[in-house]
N, C-alpha and C positions, 0 to 999 in steps of 0.2 A: 593387811587386806584393804584397808581404807586408802592406803597410799596407792595401791595398784588401781583402784577405781578412779582416783583422781587423774591418773595418767590415761586410763582407757576411755574415760568419758569424752575428752576432746576428739580422740580418734574415732569413736563411735558417732559422734555428732558430725564430724567431717565426712565419714562414709555415708551417713544418712542424707546429708545435703548433696553430696556428689551423685548418689543414686537417684535422687529426685531430679537433678539437672539432666541426667542421662535419660530418664524416662520422659521428661518434658520435650525432648528433641524428637520430632516425628520423622518418619521415613518418607522421603519424597521419591516418587516414581518418575521414570523417564517421560511418561505421558503427561504428567503435570508440568514438567520442565518444557516439553515440546509445545504444550498448549500456549505457554507464554512466548516461547521462542518463535512461534508462527507469526506473532504480531510484530516482531522486531525484524529489522533487516541487517544484513552483514555489514560490518564497518569497513571491510576491505573490498568485497565484490559489490557490484551495483545490482540492485533489484533482485537479490537472492535472499529469501527468508532465512532467518538464523537457524531454524530447525533443519534446513536442507543443505546448508553450507558445510563444507568439510575442512575449512581453514583452521589453523591453530587459534586464531583470534576468536572464532566462533565457538570453538571448544571451551576456551576460557570464559566467554560470556555465558554459555550454557551452565558451566560449573558455578559461575557467580549467581545465576538465577537459582540454581539448586541450593546454594548456601543461604540466599535470602529467603527462599521458601522454608528452609529448615529453621530459620530464625523467626518465622511466623509472619512474614510480610505478605500482604495481599498482592494479587496480580496488578492492580492499578498502582500500588505503591512501588512495585518493581519497575513498571513501565515509566512512571514519573521519575524515578531515580535515573534510569538510562537516558531519558529525554533531558533531564537537568544536566547530566554530565556530558552527553555527546550531541545534543541538539535534536531538532525535529526530524532530521534525516533518518534516524533509527526507527521511526514508526511510519514513515512514508507520507503521512498527512499531519499537518500542524495540530498540536494539542489545544491551542487557544481556539475557543469556539468561533470568534470573529474571523480569524485567519483560515480556519477550516471551511467556514461558509464561503469565504472569498475564493479559496482554492477549488471548491467543488462547483460553485455557481458560475463563476466567470467563464469557464470553458463552455458550459451549456448555453449561456447567453451569446457567446461568440458563434456557436454552431447555429443557433436559431437566427441570429442576425445574418449570417452568410447564406442560409437557405432562403430567408426573406428577400435578400438582395438578388439572389439568383432567380427567384420566382418573378420578382419585379422586372428584371432585365428581359427574361424570356417572354413574359406576357406583353410587354410594351413594344417589343420588336415587331415591325411590320415588314413583310417581304417586299422587296423592290421589284416591280414589274418593268422589264426592259422591253420597250416596243420594238417590234421587228421592223427592219428596214423595208419601206414600201416597195422599192424597186425590186428587191430580191423576191418578195412575195408575188408581185405581179408577173415576174419572169417565170417563176415555177408554176404559177397558176395557168399561164398561157401554154406552157409545155404540156401540162397535164391535160388540158382541154383538147389540144391538138392530137395527143396520143389516144385519147378516148374517142375522138371523132373518126379517127381512122386514117 
């Protein structure tokens, strides 16, 4: 009897550890995967979010997001992992705060500068008055006066 217990004890311990590992793994929904996939862009197509793209590469990336969520990673950890492996193009804007500020502020400064320049040009512009030829004016004036006099 004792001999059987010695053999069954490791098997029972193994089953206990395995059942704990299975219970620790959580079920990830498609909504959780798509919430992260919305913030990433397709590696194959340009400017298409990962959740809306139907390519095989996007399917693989969504599956990879699911696996990382099941492993217990947070959304930011998953995004950081994709940026580290594939570059800033997967998120659309740079992750570095300085580069992000430059990428968002420089276009705004350019627009403001262009509008300021256009305003300056249009307000400083003076219309040129071209004087009428005196001979032509006198000729028409005399014809008008003759017609009115009868």
